[in-house]
C-alpha positions as CSV (number, residue, x, y, z in Angstrom):
1,M,83.1,108.3,103.1
2,F,84.2,106.4,99.9
3,V,86.2,109.5,98.7
4,K,88.0,109.7,102.1
5,R,89.1,106.1,101.7
6,M,90.3,106.7,98.2
7,I,92.3,109.7,99.4
8,Q,93.8,107.6,102.2
9,Q,94.8,104.9,99.8
10,K,96.3,107.4,97.4
11,I,98.4,108.8,100.2
12,L,99.6,105.4,101.3
13,D,100.4,104.3,97.7
14,Y,102.3,107.6,97.2
15,L,104.3,107.1,100.4
16,K,105.0,103.5,99.6
17,K,106.5,104.5,96.3
18,K,108.3,107.7,97.4
19,G,109.1,106.9,101.1
20,E,108.3,110.3,102.5
21,A,106.6,113.5,101.4
22,T,105.7,116.9,102.9
23,D,102.1,117.7,103.7
24,K,102.2,120.4,100.9
25,E,103.4,117.8,98.4
26,L,100.6,115.4,99.3
27,L,98.1,118.2,99.0
28,E,99.3,119.1,95.5
29,M,99.1,115.5,94.5
30,I,95.6,114.9,95.8
31,E,94.2,118.2,94.5
32,K,94.8,116.9,91.0
33,E,91.9,114.4,91.4
34,F,89.9,115.6,94.4
35,S,88.7,118.9,95.8
36,I,90.2,118.9,99.3
37,S,91.2,121.6,101.7
38,Y,94.5,121.7,103.7
39,G,92.5,121.2,106.9
40,D,90.8,118.1,105.5
41,L,94.1,116.7,104.5
42,L,95.4,117.2,108.0
43,K,92.4,115.3,109.4
44,I,93.1,112.4,107.1
45,L,96.8,112.4,108.0
46,M,95.9,112.5,111.7
47,Y,93.7,109.5,111.3
48,L,96.4,107.6,109.4
49,E,98.9,108.4,112.0
50,I,96.6,107.4,114.9
51,E,95.9,104.1,113.2
52,G,99.7,103.5,112.8
53,Y,99.8,103.7,109.0
54,I,102.1,106.8,108.8
55,E,104.3,108.9,111.0
56,V,104.2,112.7,110.8
57,K,107.3,114.6,111.9
58,P,107.0,118.4,112.4
59,M,109.5,120.5,110.4
60,K,110.3,124.2,110.3
61,D,108.2,126.7,108.4
62,L,104.9,124.8,109.1
63,L,105.8,121.8,106.9
64,N,105.4,118.3,108.0
65,V,107.3,115.2,106.7
66,V,105.0,112.2,106.3
67,Q,106.5,108.7,106.2
68,K,104.8,105.3,105.9
69,T,105.4,103.1,108.8
70,S,106.5,99.5,108.4
71,S,104.7,98.1,111.4
72,K,101.1,98.5,110.1
73,R,99.4,96.5,107.3
74,Q,100.2,97.6,103.8
75,A,96.7,98.6,102.6
76,L,93.5,99.8,104.2
């Protein structure tokens, strides 16, 4: 559970700095520190979206653009 929280925070920090990213870009960034599958990343992104931290917009070619929302608190 602790690793999941660390990954969530890393995603939020990255999006705060960059503004938006694709799911593939987030996976590459996270894989540098953690062993995570694409499916697990999607579960984390879904949780963050349901909680209102991020917004995921579908794009062509199975890529998703992920943006940090401004309406939710800044950190977990």
